[in-house]
C-alpha positions, 0 to 999 in steps of 0.5 A, a space after each residue: 087443420 090438425 093441432 098438436 098441444 105439446 106438453 114439454 118438460 124442458 131443462 131450464 137454460 139447456 137450449 140445445 137440448 130443449 130445442 132437440 126435444 122441440 124438433 123430435 115433436 115436430 118430426 112426429 107432427 107433419 102437416 100440423 100446427 104445433 103449440 108449445 108452452 110459455 118459455 119452452 125454449 129456455 125452460 121456465 123460470 130462467 131467471 138471471 140466466 136471461 142476463 147473460 149474453 151467452 144464452 141470448 146467442 143460444 136462443 138465436 141459434 136454436 130459433 134459426 134451427 127451428 125456423 128451418 125445420 118448419 120448411 118441411 111442412 109443420 108450423 109452430 107457436 113457440 114460447 121463448 125469451 126474445 131480445 130486441 133493442 136492449 130489451 127482453 120479452 116473454 114472447 111467442 113466435 109463430 113460425 111458418 114455412 121457414 119464417 117468423 111470421 108473427 111475434 107476440 109479446 106478453 103484456 101482463 107481467 106477473 110480480 107476485 107469489 113465485 113470479 118475478 117477471 118485471 125483474 126480467 121482461 119488458 111488457 108487450 103493448 099490443 095483441 096479435 092475431 094469427 092466420 093459420 090455414 084460414 083460422 084466426 087465432 088470438 094469441 096470449 101468454 098465461 097471465 094475459 088470460 088472467 087479466 080482465 083489461 088485457 083479455 078484453 082487448 085480445 080478440 076481435 069479431 074476426 077471431 076464431 079461437 083464443 090460444 093461450 101458452 102457459 107456464 102455470 105452476 101447480 098447487 092443489 087448487 090450480 087445475 080446477 081454478 084454471 079450468 073455471 076461468 077458462 070456461 068463463 072466458 070461452 063464454 064471455 067471447 063465445 069462442 073455443 079456448 086452446 090452453 097449453 101448459 108446461 110440464 115437469 119440475 124445476 127446483 121447487 116448482 111443478 108444472 102439471 100440464 093439464 092442457 085442454 081445449 074448450 068449445 065456445 060453450 065452455 065444454 071440455 073437448 080434449 084434455 091432456 093427462 096431468 104430470 106427463 110429458 107428451 102431445 095431444 092432437 085434435 082436428 080443428 073444425 066446427 064439428 069437432 069443437 062440438 063433441 065434448 069429452 067425458 072428464 076423468 076426475 082426479 081427487 086432490 090427494 092423487 094430484 098432490 102425490 103425482 106432483 111430489 113424485 114428478 118434482 122429485 124425479 125431475 130434481 134427481 134427474 135434472 141434476 144428474 143424480 142416478 140414486 138417492 138415500 134417506 134416513 128411515 126412522 120407522 116414522 111416518 115422514 120418512 116412510 112417505 118419503 121412501 114411497 115417493 122416492 121409489 115411485 120417482 126413480 125406482 127402488 134400485 136407485 134408493 137406499 135407506 139408512 136406519 140409525 137407531 139409538 138407545 132411545 129407538 123402539 124395537 117397533 121403529 127398527 121392525 117397521 123400517 125393515 118391513 117397509 124396506 123389505 116390501 119395497 125391495 130397497 137397500 136398507 143399512 142399519 147403522 147404530 149411533 149409541 157409540 157415537 153418542 157416548 163419544 160425544 158425551 165423553 168429548 164435551 163432558 168437561 165443558 158441559 159440567 154442571 149443565 143438565 141434559 136438555 135439547 142439546 143432547 137431543 140435537 147431537 143425535 140428529 146431527 150424528 145422523 146427518 153427518 153419517 147420511 152426508 158421508 154416504 152421500 159423498 161416498 156413493 154420489 147420491 143425493 140426500 133426501 130430507 124427510 121433514 114436513 111443513 108443520 115441522 118446518 114452520 115451527 122449527 121442530 127440526 134440527 139444523 145440520 141434523 135431519 135438515 141436512 140434505 139436497 132435496 125435501 120432497 114433502 117440505 110443503 106437506 103439513 103433517 096432516 096431509 102426510 097422513 092422508 098421503 100415506 093412506 093413499 099410498 096404501 090404497 094403491 099398494 100396502 107398502 107402509 106398515 099400518 103401525 107407522 100410520 097408527 102410532 103417535 108421532 115421536 122423534 125418539 130423541 129422549 125417553 117416552 118422547 112425543 111430538 105433543 110434548 113440544 107442540 099442540 096436537 096436529 089437528 090444532 097446529 096445522 090449521 093454525 099454520 094454514 091460516 097464517 102462512 097461506 091466508 096471511 090471517 092475524 091472531 085475531 082472525 085465527 082466534 075468531 076461527 075457534 082456536 085459543 089465543 094463547 095457542 095461536 100466539 105460541 105457534 106464531 112466535 115459533 114460526 117467526 123465531 125459526 126463519 133463520 132455519 128455513 133459510 138454510 133448509 134444502 128446496 122442496 116440492 111446492 104443492 100449496 098456495 104458499 110454500 116456504 121458498 120462492 113465495 115466502 119472504 119474511 126477514 130473519 131479523 124482525 121486531 114485528 
């Protein structure tokens, strides 16, 4: 029996297109059992679209089409929403010879982090065993596999294989943690495990695929490439389930970079943009964002804009031009000094008697945001913002200025990680000028300005932020990790004070265990 693991990249809510994509895979898989990921037909997560009667009808029509396709000699296991007696289930259908032979309803519904499944789905209550060509599969959906209580009740002495379909989002520890759990499960029940996962970007979430098959000893028999749509096929036999493949390891930085590229590409393309633009300052953040954009959609679809002021160094202008030339990206240079003077004149009377301060710095950033949004409108290009997680955490960004835009590729990357990613990019092909990586970070909104004028050094700031944001550590706990208490308090106060900014920020790719997005729900108004 041949089994085909299909890493599908669906578009949430586009049932017809997703159905066509599934059919194309079925057409290339005659005589095989095709296994599709969790909610492949609707895309994941479909959120409140599930409540619309129209999507239920479209899912029903698509399911009928797919049922007919199985009369042509192929069978499938399909992840889909399933409507029954006023309830919605996260289900897996086993479709064979034109009929739905079995319906498995997910029993463990996650309701933490980015997951909100109890808002939408009802729980299933029983295991399902599928017999396909004499092989007995115990079927599970994603969180069922992680739930010890559910898993322990999911197979019997007649089970030949555990089959898990998944919509498991990426973070930089997730691929390894899945593999460790799967090895544990295979050894516990002494059964092979087939694990099939979604691939692609959906708003801030990235699905990495990384589907695999383990034998009963927990050895990897086959593994699909991460971040690539497609399928892997293998012969399900006792002989072939003994041959472990050599693992091709990817380092975390490579995985993260590929996630950023895929997330950016899918956001652009699934939202029907053909081009993007961004402000290229000569600094590290915009340099990395430009590299990601070019890898995502090609340099021909990317436009960079350098907007120097009287505070912009010649080094910044030279390095921005150098990178644009290396990547063969169109670069527009639009000076903002005259516009700054106009603002100074316009506000002269109402600002009379007040010293210049951060207000004038923010006006510069907002002038640049206005120019970029004008270009975005005129050329129908998606504006990418270039802010990182460190800046977003402490509010070192300007609302309606450098935060203006449609998508934020490095929003979940700390400043420290930005440097690591830039070095990774240059290890493949030198496209970011070394001075950009080596120079001291500066916003260049005032004379001789440095980031450390306002913030602790990033090698101090970033570990504090990680402990608070991703691990929920208190001031006392962070201090015990070796950090000055006053510095910790200052940083956490900045995080709290700037929640209102983060609520107005564009979405961005999630690559850590906790990002400023679906899994960050802090109140704006708080006395904590």
